[in-house]
N, C-alpha and C positions, 0 to 999 in steps of 0.2 A: 165540505169535507171530502166529498167524493172526487172533486177536481184535484185536490192535493194528492190523494192516494193514486189517482190515475196518472198524474204527471211524474210521480216518483217511480211508478212501474214502467213508464215509457223511458225514463232516463236510465233505469237499470237495464232495459233491453238494448238500448243503443250503445252502451259502453261509455267510457270516459270521453271520447271524442277529442278534437284538437284543443290545445290550450287556449285560454282566452287571449285575444290579441294576435294570434298566429294564424296566418292564412293556411288553409288545408293544401297539402301537397307541396309546400315550400320548405326547402331546407336551407340552413345557414350556409352561405357561400364559403366563408373562410373559417378554418379551425385554428387551433393553437399552433399547429405545425406551420401553417401558412404565415402567421404573424412572426414566428421565429425566423423563418427564412427571409422574409421581407426586412426584418430588423437587421439581420446579418448583411443583407444587400445594402441597406442604408449605411451601415458601418464601413463596408468595403468601399463604397462610393465616396464617403467622407474621407477615408484614408487616401484614396486615389487623388482627390482634389488637394489634400494637404501635401502629398508627394509632388503633385504638379506645381504647387506654389513654391516648393523648395527647389524646383529646377530639374526634377527627375524626368528623363525622356524615355526611360524603359519601364520602370515600375508603375508609374502613374497610368499610362494607357492600358497596361495589362489589368490593373485593378479596376479601372473605369469600365473597360469592355466586359470584364467578368461580372461586375455588378449589374450593368445595364442589360447585357445580352444573355446572361446565364441565370443569375440569381433572381432577378425580378420576374422573368417569365416562369421560372421554376416555382417561385413563391405564389404566383397567381394560379398556376395549373396543378400544383400538388394537391392530392386528395387526402 
């Protein structure tokens, strides 16, 4: 009985601590904002390839470059 009371008092002193299965000091890399930006990037790239398949020589490169060079890096680096 003394061990149970002692472990409860130790747990109360330490506080809640990290959640089970979560490494201490590690935060989740991507949030909801990142996934939304990456989804928009995927849609823009898809529309760019569709425009390319229809013969567009101006709109397709603009969409593809925007998707690959602007939106994907922004989606990765956004906080």
